[in-house]
mmJSON file of the N, C-alpha and C atoms, coordinates in Angstrom:
{"data_MODEL":{"atom_site":{
"group_PDB":["ATOM","ATOM","ATOM","ATOM","ATOM","ATOM","ATOM","ATOM","ATOM","ATOM","ATOM","ATOM","ATOM","ATOM","ATOM","ATOM","ATOM","ATOM","ATOM","ATOM","ATOM","ATOM","ATOM","ATOM","ATOM","ATOM","ATOM","ATOM","ATOM","ATOM","ATOM","ATOM","ATOM","ATOM","ATOM","ATOM","ATOM","ATOM","ATOM","ATOM","ATOM","ATOM","ATOM","ATOM","ATOM","ATOM","ATOM","ATOM","ATOM","ATOM","ATOM","ATOM","ATOM","ATOM","ATOM","ATOM","ATOM","ATOM","ATOM","ATOM","ATOM","ATOM","ATOM","ATOM","ATOM","ATOM","ATOM","ATOM","ATOM","ATOM","ATOM","ATOM","ATOM","ATOM","ATOM","ATOM","ATOM","ATOM","ATOM","ATOM","ATOM","ATOM","ATOM","ATOM","ATOM","ATOM","ATOM","ATOM","ATOM","ATOM","ATOM","ATOM","ATOM","ATOM","ATOM","ATOM","ATOM","ATOM","ATOM","ATOM","ATOM","ATOM","ATOM","ATOM","ATOM","ATOM","ATOM","ATOM","ATOM","ATOM","ATOM","ATOM","ATOM","ATOM","ATOM","ATOM","ATOM","ATOM","ATOM","ATOM","ATOM","ATOM","ATOM","ATOM","ATOM","ATOM","ATOM","ATOM","ATOM","ATOM","ATOM","ATOM","ATOM","ATOM","ATOM","ATOM","ATOM","ATOM","ATOM","ATOM","ATOM","ATOM","ATOM","ATOM","ATOM","ATOM","ATOM","ATOM","ATOM","ATOM","ATOM","ATOM","ATOM","ATOM","ATOM","ATOM","ATOM","ATOM","ATOM","ATOM","ATOM","ATOM","ATOM","ATOM","ATOM","ATOM","ATOM","ATOM","ATOM","ATOM","ATOM","ATOM","ATOM","ATOM","ATOM","ATOM","ATOM","ATOM","ATOM","ATOM","ATOM","ATOM","ATOM","ATOM","ATOM","ATOM","ATOM","ATOM","ATOM","ATOM","ATOM","ATOM","ATOM","ATOM","ATOM","ATOM","ATOM","ATOM","ATOM","ATOM","ATOM","ATOM","ATOM","ATOM"],
"id":[1,2,3,4,5,6,7,8,9,10,11,12,13,14,15,16,17,18,19,20,21,22,23,24,25,26,27,28,29,30,31,32,33,34,35,36,37,38,39,40,41,42,43,44,45,46,47,48,49,50,51,52,53,54,55,56,57,58,59,60,61,62,63,64,65,66,67,68,69,70,71,72,73,74,75,76,77,78,79,80,81,82,83,84,85,86,87,88,89,90,91,92,93,94,95,96,97,98,99,100,101,102,103,104,105,106,107,108,109,110,111,112,113,114,115,116,117,118,119,120,121,122,123,124,125,126,127,128,129,130,131,132,133,134,135,136,137,138,139,140,141,142,143,144,145,146,147,148,149,150,151,152,153,154,155,156,157,158,159,160,161,162,163,164,165,166,167,168,169,170,171,172,173,174,175,176,177,178,179,180,181,182,183,184,185,186,187,188,189,190,191,192,193,194,195,196,197,198,199,200,201,202,203,204],
"type_symbol":["N","C","C","N","C","C","N","C","C","N","C","C","N","C","C","N","C","C","N","C","C","N","C","C","N","C","C","N","C","C","N","C","C","N","C","C","N","C","C","N","C","C","N","C","C","N","C","C","N","C","C","N","C","C","N","C","C","N","C","C","N","C","C","N","C","C","N","C","C","N","C","C","N","C","C","N","C","C","N","C","C","N","C","C","N","C","C","N","C","C","N","C","C","N","C","C","N","C","C","N","C","C","N","C","C","N","C","C","N","C","C","N","C","C","N","C","C","N","C","C","N","C","C","N","C","C","N","C","C","N","C","C","N","C","C","N","C","C","N","C","C","N","C","C","N","C","C","N","C","C","N","C","C","N","C","C","N","C","C","N","C","C","N","C","C","N","C","C","N","C","C","N","C","C","N","C","C","N","C","C","N","C","C","N","C","C","N","C","C","N","C","C","N","C","C","N","C","C","N","C","C","N","C","C"],
"label_atom_id":["N","CA","C","N","CA","C","N","CA","C","N","CA","C","N","CA","C","N","CA","C","N","CA","C","N","CA","C","N","CA","C","N","CA","C","N","CA","C","N","CA","C","N","CA","C","N","CA","C","N","CA","C","N","CA","C","N","CA","C","N","CA","C","N","CA","C","N","CA","C","N","CA","C","N","CA","C","N","CA","C","N","CA","C","N","CA","C","N","CA","C","N","CA","C","N","CA","C","N","CA","C","N","CA","C","N","CA","C","N","CA","C","N","CA","C","N","CA","C","N","CA","C","N","CA","C","N","CA","C","N","CA","C","N","CA","C","N","CA","C","N","CA","C","N","CA","C","N","CA","C","N","CA","C","N","CA","C","N","CA","C","N","CA","C","N","CA","C","N","CA","C","N","CA","C","N","CA","C","N","CA","C","N","CA","C","N","CA","C","N","CA","C","N","CA","C","N","CA","C","N","CA","C","N","CA","C","N","CA","C","N","CA","C","N","CA","C","N","CA","C","N","CA","C","N","CA","C","N","CA","C","N","CA","C","N","CA","C"],
"label_alt_id":[null,null,null,null,null,null,null,null,null,null,null,null,null,null,null,null,null,null,null,null,null,null,null,null,null,null,null,null,null,null,null,null,null,null,null,null,null,null,null,null,null,null,null,null,null,null,null,null,null,null,null,null,null,null,null,null,null,null,null,null,null,null,null,null,null,null,null,null,null,null,null,null,null,null,null,null,null,null,null,null,null,null,null,null,null,null,null,null,null,null,null,null,null,null,null,null,null,null,null,null,null,null,null,null,null,null,null,null,null,null,null,null,null,null,null,null,null,null,null,null,null,null,null,null,null,null,null,null,null,null,null,null,null,null,null,null,null,null,null,null,null,null,null,null,null,null,null,null,null,null,null,null,null,null,null,null,null,null,null,null,null,null,null,null,null,null,null,null,null,null,null,null,null,null,null,null,null,null,null,null,null,null,null,null,null,null,null,null,null,null,null,null,null,null,null,null,null,null,null,null,null,null,null,null],
"label_comp_id":["UNK","UNK","UNK","UNK","UNK","UNK","UNK","UNK","UNK","UNK","UNK","UNK","UNK","UNK","UNK","UNK","UNK","UNK","UNK","UNK","UNK","UNK","UNK","UNK","UNK","UNK","UNK","UNK","UNK","UNK","UNK","UNK","UNK","UNK","UNK","UNK","UNK","UNK","UNK","UNK","UNK","UNK","UNK","UNK","UNK","UNK","UNK","UNK","UNK","UNK","UNK","UNK","UNK","UNK","UNK","UNK","UNK","UNK","UNK","UNK","UNK","UNK","UNK","UNK","UNK","UNK","UNK","UNK","UNK","UNK","UNK","UNK","UNK","UNK","UNK","UNK","UNK","UNK","UNK","UNK","UNK","UNK","UNK","UNK","UNK","UNK","UNK","UNK","UNK","UNK","UNK","UNK","UNK","UNK","UNK","UNK","UNK","UNK","UNK","UNK","UNK","UNK","UNK","UNK","UNK","UNK","UNK","UNK","UNK","UNK","UNK","UNK","UNK","UNK","UNK","UNK","UNK","UNK","UNK","UNK","UNK","UNK","UNK","UNK","UNK","UNK","UNK","UNK","UNK","UNK","UNK","UNK","UNK","UNK","UNK","UNK","UNK","UNK","UNK","UNK","UNK","UNK","UNK","UNK","UNK","UNK","UNK","UNK","UNK","UNK","UNK","UNK","UNK","UNK","UNK","UNK","UNK","UNK","UNK","UNK","UNK","UNK","UNK","UNK","UNK","UNK","UNK","UNK","UNK","UNK","UNK","UNK","UNK","UNK","UNK","UNK","UNK","UNK","UNK","UNK","UNK","UNK","UNK","UNK","UNK","UNK","UNK","UNK","UNK","UNK","UNK","UNK","UNK","UNK","UNK","UNK","UNK","UNK","UNK","UNK","UNK","UNK","UNK","UNK"],
"label_asym_id":["A","A","A","A","A","A","A","A","A","A","A","A","A","A","A","A","A","A","A","A","A","A","A","A","A","A","A","A","A","A","A","A","A","A","A","A","A","A","A","A","A","A","A","A","A","A","A","A","A","A","A","A","A","A","A","A","A","A","A","A","A","A","A","A","A","A","A","A","A","A","A","A","A","A","A","A","A","A","A","A","A","A","A","A","A","A","A","A","A","A","A","A","A","A","A","A","A","A","A","A","A","A","A","A","A","A","A","A","A","A","A","A","A","A","A","A","A","A","A","A","A","A","A","A","A","A","A","A","A","A","A","A","A","A","A","A","A","A","A","A","A","A","A","A","A","A","A","A","A","A","A","A","A","A","A","A","A","A","A","A","A","A","A","A","A","A","A","A","A","A","A","A","A","A","A","A","A","A","A","A","A","A","A","A","A","A","A","A","A","A","A","A","A","A","A","A","A","A","A","A","A","A","A","A"],
"label_entity_id":["1","1","1","1","1","1","1","1","1","1","1","1","1","1","1","1","1","1","1","1","1","1","1","1","1","1","1","1","1","1","1","1","1","1","1","1","1","1","1","1","1","1","1","1","1","1","1","1","1","1","1","1","1","1","1","1","1","1","1","1","1","1","1","1","1","1","1","1","1","1","1","1","1","1","1","1","1","1","1","1","1","1","1","1","1","1","1","1","1","1","1","1","1","1","1","1","1","1","1","1","1","1","1","1","1","1","1","1","1","1","1","1","1","1","1","1","1","1","1","1","1","1","1","1","1","1","1","1","1","1","1","1","1","1","1","1","1","1","1","1","1","1","1","1","1","1","1","1","1","1","1","1","1","1","1","1","1","1","1","1","1","1","1","1","1","1","1","1","1","1","1","1","1","1","1","1","1","1","1","1","1","1","1","1","1","1","1","1","1","1","1","1","1","1","1","1","1","1","1","1","1","1","1","1"],
"label_seq_id":[1,1,1,2,2,2,3,3,3,4,4,4,5,5,5,6,6,6,7,7,7,8,8,8,9,9,9,10,10,10,11,11,11,12,12,12,13,13,13,14,14,14,15,15,15,16,16,16,17,17,17,18,18,18,19,19,19,20,20,20,21,21,21,22,22,22,23,23,23,24,24,24,25,25,25,26,26,26,27,27,27,28,28,28,29,29,29,30,30,30,31,31,31,32,32,32,33,33,33,34,34,34,35,35,35,36,36,36,37,37,37,38,38,38,39,39,39,40,40,40,41,41,41,42,42,42,43,43,43,44,44,44,45,45,45,46,46,46,47,47,47,48,48,48,49,49,49,50,50,50,51,51,51,52,52,52,53,53,53,54,54,54,55,55,55,56,56,56,57,57,57,58,58,58,59,59,59,60,60,60,61,61,61,62,62,62,63,63,63,64,64,64,65,65,65,66,66,66,67,67,67,68,68,68],
"pdbx_PDB_ins_code":[null,null,null,null,null,null,null,null,null,null,null,null,null,null,null,null,null,null,null,null,null,null,null,null,null,null,null,null,null,null,null,null,null,null,null,null,null,null,null,null,null,null,null,null,null,null,null,null,null,null,null,null,null,null,null,null,null,null,null,null,null,null,null,null,null,null,null,null,null,null,null,null,null,null,null,null,null,null,null,null,null,null,null,null,null,null,null,null,null,null,null,null,null,null,null,null,null,null,null,null,null,null,null,null,null,null,null,null,null,null,null,null,null,null,null,null,null,null,null,null,null,null,null,null,null,null,null,null,null,null,null,null,null,null,null,null,null,null,null,null,null,null,null,null,null,null,null,null,null,null,null,null,null,null,null,null,null,null,null,null,null,null,null,null,null,null,null,null,null,null,null,null,null,null,null,null,null,null,null,null,null,null,null,null,null,null,null,null,null,null,null,null,null,null,null,null,null,null,null,null,null,null,null,null],
"Cartn_x":[-25.138,-25.255,-24.098,-24.619,-23.324,-22.729,-21.87,-21.311,-21.224,-21.578,-21.429,-20.376,-20.516,-19.278,-18.314,-16.974,-15.699,-14.689,-13.564,-12.299,-11.617,-9.969,-9.008,-9.01,-9.338,-9.474,-10.757,-11.546,-13.116,-13.581,-13.539,-14.12,-15.241,-16.435,-17.883,-18.335,-17.822,-18.8,-18.814,-19.993,-19.833,-19.519,-19.161,-18.916,-20.092,-21.992,-23.217,-23.061,-22.507,-22.532,-21.846,-20.705,-19.482,-19.727,-20.568,-21.37,-22.243,-23.489,-24.074,-23.555,-22.546,-21.982,-21.382,-20.514,-19.932,-20.872,-22.133,-23.173,-22.543,-22.293,-21.901,-22.118,-21.914,-22.581,-21.774,-21.844,-21.628,-20.313,-20.291,-19.385,-17.803,-18.146,-17.267,-16.631,-17.317,-16.213,-15.787,-16.043,-15.307,-13.785,-14.129,-13.441,-11.84,-12.533,-11.458,-10.756,-11.416,-10.636,-9.768,-9.999,-9.459,-7.85,-8.346,-6.877,-6.397,-7.036,-5.631,-6.453,-7.203,-7.978,-8.413,-8.903,-9.582,-9.061,-8.497,-8.353,-9.855,-10.045,-10.494,-10.488,-11.043,-10.643,-12.007,-11.75,-12.6,-13.3,-14.676,-14.588,-16.337,-15.944,-16.806,-16.772,-17.784,-18.019,-17.697,-17.934,-17.639,-16.887,-16.398,-15.034,-15.819,-15.158,-15.46,-14.451,-14.71,-14.099,-14.394,-12.989,-12.538,-12.977,-13.467,-13.75,-12.446,-11.461,-10.378,-9.847,-10.01,-9.986,-10.907,-12.143,-13.339,-12.437,-12.703,-12.134,-11.084,-10.225,-9.089,-9.564,-10.226,-10.761,-11.657,-12.651,-13.063,-11.883,-11.049,-9.769,-9.127,-9.149,-8.477,-9.164,-10.553,-11.168,-11.576,-11.806,-12.093,-10.656,-9.518,-8.606,-8.003,-9.186,-8.606,-7.99,-7.961,-7.686,-8.494,-9.784,-10.303,-10.453,-10.644,-11.075,-12.341,-12.37,-13.656,-13.228],
"Cartn_y":[-6.22,-5.838,-5.627,-6.034,-6.079,-4.734,-4.371,-2.834,-2.897,-1.679,-1.066,-1.693,-1.43,-2.329,-1.181,-1.323,-0.056,-0.871,0.206,-1.043,0.582,-0.075,1.442,2.557,3.067,4.178,4.738,4.078,4.554,4.133,4.724,4.345,4.835,4.11,4.256,4.282,3.778,3.622,4.712,4.918,6.422,5.807,7.263,6.094,6.192,6.712,5.805,4.112,3.954,2.39,1.554,2.388,1.618,1.646,2.58,2.256,1.366,1.073,0.233,-0.784,-1.131,-2.407,-3.12,-2.351,-2.718,-2.13,-1.796,-1.946,-0.595,0.441,1.404,2.902,3.846,5.305,6.057,6.651,7.191,7.996,8.555,9.345,8.73,7.124,6.183,5.734,5.957,6.112,6.775,8.125,9.633,9.51,9.112,8.719,7.926,6.677,5.337,6.322,7.023,7.964,8.622,9.518,10.663,9.991,8.584,8.091,7.276,7.391,6.354,4.921,4.216,2.813,2.659,2.852,3.476,4.611,4.146,5.163,5.299,6.431,6.909,7.799,8.097,9.423,10.723,11.921,13.115,13.169,12.894,12.83,13.65,15.391,16.405,16.664,16.405,16.991,15.614,14.928,13.275,12.532,11.474,10.537,9.43,8.38,7.328,6.237,5.079,4.096,2.608,2.642,0.805,-0.164,-1.093,-2.472,-3.099,-2.76,-3.499,-2.843,-1.763,-0.877,-1.554,-1.87,-2.278,-3.408,-4.4,-5.539,-5.85,-4.387,-4.315,-4.355,-3.588,-3.468,-4.34,-5.107,-6.284,-7.568,-7.488,-8.592,-8.247,-6.948,-6.421,-6.593,-6.69,-6.613,-8.056,-8.853,-10.138,-10.961,-9.767,-10.742,-9.724,-9.475,-8.724,-7.256,-6.769,-5.303,-4.361,-4.416,-3.504,-2.008,-1.958,-0.571,0.19,-0.076,0.77,1.795],
"Cartn_z":[4.691,3.318,2.499,0.949,0.195,-0.162,0.152,-0.615,-2.008,-2.655,-3.813,-4.849,-5.975,-6.778,-7.028,-6.666,-6.743,-7.274,-7.645,-8.208,-6.858,-7.729,-6.04,-6.951,-7.957,-8.797,-8.433,-8.093,-7.914,-6.751,-5.343,-4.319,-4.434,-4.436,-4.481,-2.711,-1.672,-0.633,0.289,0.642,1.277,3.268,3.933,5.129,5.831,5.3,5.878,5.266,4.207,3.967,4.777,4.955,5.778,7.448,7.961,9.5,9.418,8.301,8.277,8.023,7.276,7.29,8.195,9.405,10.685,11.909,11.719,12.542,13.662,12.975,14.163,13.539,13.927,13.884,12.426,11.569,11.158,11.671,12.409,13.176,13.82,13.878,14.14,13.086,11.429,10.453,9.923,10.421,10.345,11.023,12.809,13.303,13.159,12.652,11.792,10.874,9.963,9.22,9.309,10.416,10.762,11.416,12.138,13.084,12.141,11.016,10.05,9.89,11.01,10.767,9.644,8.889,7.753,6.53,5.576,4.286,3.408,3.566,2.115,1.227,0.758,-0.804,-0.5,-0.473,-0.58,-2.03,-1.928,-3.28,-3.543,-3.863,-3.502,-2.127,-1.016,0.344,1.063,0.681,1.636,1.423,2.225,2.067,1.159,0.276,0.379,0.38,-0.119,0.61,-0.397,-0.881,-1.787,-0.885,-1.715,-1.234,-0.462,-1.086,-0.684,0.736,0.714,2.288,2.991,2.796,3.889,4.333,3.15,3.692,4.338,4.242,5.011,6.254,7.026,7.797,8.671,7.616,8.479,8.902,8.113,8.644,9.866,10.037,11.35,12.242,12.139,13.004,13.352,12.467,12.974,13.633,13.428,13.952,15.562,15.468,16.91,17.402,15.78,16.22,16.456,16.973,17.649,17.429,16.031,15.485,15.882,17.158,17.864,18.421],
"occupancy":[1.0,1.0,1.0,1.0,1.0,1.0,1.0,1.0,1.0,1.0,1.0,1.0,1.0,1.0,1.0,1.0,1.0,1.0,1.0,1.0,1.0,1.0,1.0,1.0,1.0,1.0,1.0,1.0,1.0,1.0,1.0,1.0,1.0,1.0,1.0,1.0,1.0,1.0,1.0,1.0,1.0,1.0,1.0,1.0,1.0,1.0,1.0,1.0,1.0,1.0,1.0,1.0,1.0,1.0,1.0,1.0,1.0,1.0,1.0,1.0,1.0,1.0,1.0,1.0,1.0,1.0,1.0,1.0,1.0,1.0,1.0,1.0,1.0,1.0,1.0,1.0,1.0,1.0,1.0,1.0,1.0,1.0,1.0,1.0,1.0,1.0,1.0,1.0,1.0,1.0,1.0,1.0,1.0,1.0,1.0,1.0,1.0,1.0,1.0,1.0,1.0,1.0,1.0,1.0,1.0,1.0,1.0,1.0,1.0,1.0,1.0,1.0,1.0,1.0,1.0,1.0,1.0,1.0,1.0,1.0,1.0,1.0,1.0,1.0,1.0,1.0,1.0,1.0,1.0,1.0,1.0,1.0,1.0,1.0,1.0,1.0,1.0,1.0,1.0,1.0,1.0,1.0,1.0,1.0,1.0,1.0,1.0,1.0,1.0,1.0,1.0,1.0,1.0,1.0,1.0,1.0,1.0,1.0,1.0,1.0,1.0,1.0,1.0,1.0,1.0,1.0,1.0,1.0,1.0,1.0,1.0,1.0,1.0,1.0,1.0,1.0,1.0,1.0,1.0,1.0,1.0,1.0,1.0,1.0,1.0,1.0,1.0,1.0,1.0,1.0,1.0,1.0,1.0,1.0,1.0,1.0,1.0,1.0,1.0,1.0,1.0,1.0,1.0,1.0],
"B_iso_or_equiv":[0.0,0.0,0.0,0.0,0.0,0.0,0.0,0.0,0.0,0.0,0.0,0.0,0.0,0.0,0.0,0.0,0.0,0.0,0.0,0.0,0.0,0.0,0.0,0.0,0.0,0.0,0.0,0.0,0.0,0.0,0.0,0.0,0.0,0.0,0.0,0.0,0.0,0.0,0.0,0.0,0.0,0.0,0.0,0.0,0.0,0.0,0.0,0.0,0.0,0.0,0.0,0.0,0.0,0.0,0.0,0.0,0.0,0.0,0.0,0.0,0.0,0.0,0.0,0.0,0.0,0.0,0.0,0.0,0.0,0.0,0.0,0.0,0.0,0.0,0.0,0.0,0.0,0.0,0.0,0.0,0.0,0.0,0.0,0.0,0.0,0.0,0.0,0.0,0.0,0.0,0.0,0.0,0.0,0.0,0.0,0.0,0.0,0.0,0.0,0.0,0.0,0.0,0.0,0.0,0.0,0.0,0.0,0.0,0.0,0.0,0.0,0.0,0.0,0.0,0.0,0.0,0.0,0.0,0.0,0.0,0.0,0.0,0.0,0.0,0.0,0.0,0.0,0.0,0.0,0.0,0.0,0.0,0.0,0.0,0.0,0.0,0.0,0.0,0.0,0.0,0.0,0.0,0.0,0.0,0.0,0.0,0.0,0.0,0.0,0.0,0.0,0.0,0.0,0.0,0.0,0.0,0.0,0.0,0.0,0.0,0.0,0.0,0.0,0.0,0.0,0.0,0.0,0.0,0.0,0.0,0.0,0.0,0.0,0.0,0.0,0.0,0.0,0.0,0.0,0.0,0.0,0.0,0.0,0.0,0.0,0.0,0.0,0.0,0.0,0.0,0.0,0.0,0.0,0.0,0.0,0.0,0.0,0.0,0.0,0.0,0.0,0.0,0.0,0.0],
"pdbx_formal_charge":[null,null,null,null,null,null,null,null,null,null,null,null,null,null,null,null,null,null,null,null,null,null,null,null,null,null,null,null,null,null,null,null,null,null,null,null,null,null,null,null,null,null,null,null,null,null,null,null,null,null,null,null,null,null,null,null,null,null,null,null,null,null,null,null,null,null,null,null,null,null,null,null,null,null,null,null,null,null,null,null,null,null,null,null,null,null,null,null,null,null,null,null,null,null,null,null,null,null,null,null,null,null,null,null,null,null,null,null,null,null,null,null,null,null,null,null,null,null,null,null,null,null,null,null,null,null,null,null,null,null,null,null,null,null,null,null,null,null,null,null,null,null,null,null,null,null,null,null,null,null,null,null,null,null,null,null,null,null,null,null,null,null,null,null,null,null,null,null,null,null,null,null,null,null,null,null,null,null,null,null,null,null,null,null,null,null,null,null,null,null,null,null,null,null,null,null,null,null,null,null,null,null,null,null],
"auth_seq_id":[1,1,1,2,2,2,3,3,3,4,4,4,5,5,5,6,6,6,7,7,7,8,8,8,9,9,9,10,10,10,11,11,11,12,12,12,13,13,13,14,14,14,15,15,15,16,16,16,17,17,17,18,18,18,19,19,19,20,20,20,21,21,21,22,22,22,23,23,23,24,24,24,25,25,25,26,26,26,27,27,27,28,28,28,29,29,29,30,30,30,31,31,31,32,32,32,33,33,33,34,34,34,35,35,35,36,36,36,37,37,37,38,38,38,39,39,39,40,40,40,41,41,41,42,42,42,43,43,43,44,44,44,45,45,45,46,46,46,47,47,47,48,48,48,49,49,49,50,50,50,51,51,51,52,52,52,53,53,53,54,54,54,55,55,55,56,56,56,57,57,57,58,58,58,59,59,59,60,60,60,61,61,61,62,62,62,63,63,63,64,64,64,65,65,65,66,66,66,67,67,67,68,68,68],
"auth_comp_id":["UNK","UNK","UNK","UNK","UNK","UNK","UNK","UNK","UNK","UNK","UNK","UNK","UNK","UNK","UNK","UNK","UNK","UNK","UNK","UNK","UNK","UNK","UNK","UNK","UNK","UNK","UNK","UNK","UNK","UNK","UNK","UNK","UNK","UNK","UNK","UNK","UNK","UNK","UNK","UNK","UNK","UNK","UNK","UNK","UNK","UNK","UNK","UNK","UNK","UNK","UNK","UNK","UNK","UNK","UNK","UNK","UNK","UNK","UNK","UNK","UNK","UNK","UNK","UNK","UNK","UNK","UNK","UNK","UNK","UNK","UNK","UNK","UNK","UNK","UNK","UNK","UNK","UNK","UNK","UNK","UNK","UNK","UNK","UNK","UNK","UNK","UNK","UNK","UNK","UNK","UNK","UNK","UNK","UNK","UNK","UNK","UNK","UNK","UNK","UNK","UNK","UNK","UNK","UNK","UNK","UNK","UNK","UNK","UNK","UNK","UNK","UNK","UNK","UNK","UNK","UNK","UNK","UNK","UNK","UNK","UNK","UNK","UNK","UNK","UNK","UNK","UNK","UNK","UNK","UNK","UNK","UNK","UNK","UNK","UNK","UNK","UNK","UNK","UNK","UNK","UNK","UNK","UNK","UNK","UNK","UNK","UNK","UNK","UNK","UNK","UNK","UNK","UNK","UNK","UNK","UNK","UNK","UNK","UNK","UNK","UNK","UNK","UNK","UNK","UNK","UNK","UNK","UNK","UNK","UNK","UNK","UNK","UNK","UNK","UNK","UNK","UNK","UNK","UNK","UNK","UNK","UNK","UNK","UNK","UNK","UNK","UNK","UNK","UNK","UNK","UNK","UNK","UNK","UNK","UNK","UNK","UNK","UNK","UNK","UNK","UNK","UNK","UNK","UNK"],
"auth_asym_id":["A","A","A","A","A","A","A","A","A","A","A","A","A","A","A","A","A","A","A","A","A","A","A","A","A","A","A","A","A","A","A","A","A","A","A","A","A","A","A","A","A","A","A","A","A","A","A","A","A","A","A","A","A","A","A","A","A","A","A","A","A","A","A","A","A","A","A","A","A","A","A","A","A","A","A","A","A","A","A","A","A","A","A","A","A","A","A","A","A","A","A","A","A","A","A","A","A","A","A","A","A","A","A","A","A","A","A","A","A","A","A","A","A","A","A","A","A","A","A","A","A","A","A","A","A","A","A","A","A","A","A","A","A","A","A","A","A","A","A","A","A","A","A","A","A","A","A","A","A","A","A","A","A","A","A","A","A","A","A","A","A","A","A","A","A","A","A","A","A","A","A","A","A","A","A","A","A","A","A","A","A","A","A","A","A","A","A","A","A","A","A","A","A","A","A","A","A","A","A","A","A","A","A","A"],
"auth_atom_id":["N","CA","C","N","CA","C","N","CA","C","N","CA","C","N","CA","C","N","CA","C","N","CA","C","N","CA","C","N","CA","C","N","CA","C","N","CA","C","N","CA","C","N","CA","C","N","CA","C","N","CA","C","N","CA","C","N","CA","C","N","CA","C","N","CA","C","N","CA","C","N","CA","C","N","CA","C","N","CA","C","N","CA","C","N","CA","C","N","CA","C","N","CA","C","N","CA","C","N","CA","C","N","CA","C","N","CA","C","N","CA","C","N","CA","C","N","CA","C","N","CA","C","N","CA","C","N","CA","C","N","CA","C","N","CA","C","N","CA","C","N","CA","C","N","CA","C","N","CA","C","N","CA","C","N","CA","C","N","CA","C","N","CA","C","N","CA","C","N","CA","C","N","CA","C","N","CA","C","N","CA","C","N","CA","C","N","CA","C","N","CA","C","N","CA","C","N","CA","C","N","CA","C","N","CA","C","N","CA","C","N","CA","C","N","CA","C","N","CA","C","N","CA","C","N","CA","C","N","CA","C","N","CA","C","N","CA","C"],
"pdbx_PDB_model_num":[1,1,1,1,1,1,1,1,1,1,1,1,1,1,1,1,1,1,1,1,1,1,1,1,1,1,1,1,1,1,1,1,1,1,1,1,1,1,1,1,1,1,1,1,1,1,1,1,1,1,1,1,1,1,1,1,1,1,1,1,1,1,1,1,1,1,1,1,1,1,1,1,1,1,1,1,1,1,1,1,1,1,1,1,1,1,1,1,1,1,1,1,1,1,1,1,1,1,1,1,1,1,1,1,1,1,1,1,1,1,1,1,1,1,1,1,1,1,1,1,1,1,1,1,1,1,1,1,1,1,1,1,1,1,1,1,1,1,1,1,1,1,1,1,1,1,1,1,1,1,1,1,1,1,1,1,1,1,1,1,1,1,1,1,1,1,1,1,1,1,1,1,1,1,1,1,1,1,1,1,1,1,1,1,1,1,1,1,1,1,1,1,1,1,1,1,1,1,1,1,1,1,1,1]
}}}
């Protein structure tokens, strides 16, 4: 699933979108954020994530970082 267009200044992927992209539960994304595995920006009542941060997490998981 392609992530929404984003820039470093305008994070647009929600926790739900990240969860679907990584095939994990939304609570897992929230835990990643709480433990520093994934870094987001609060926009209103929800967290948003940049494409660069999502790509960083994907690379981390591919090389055996085990972000689960």
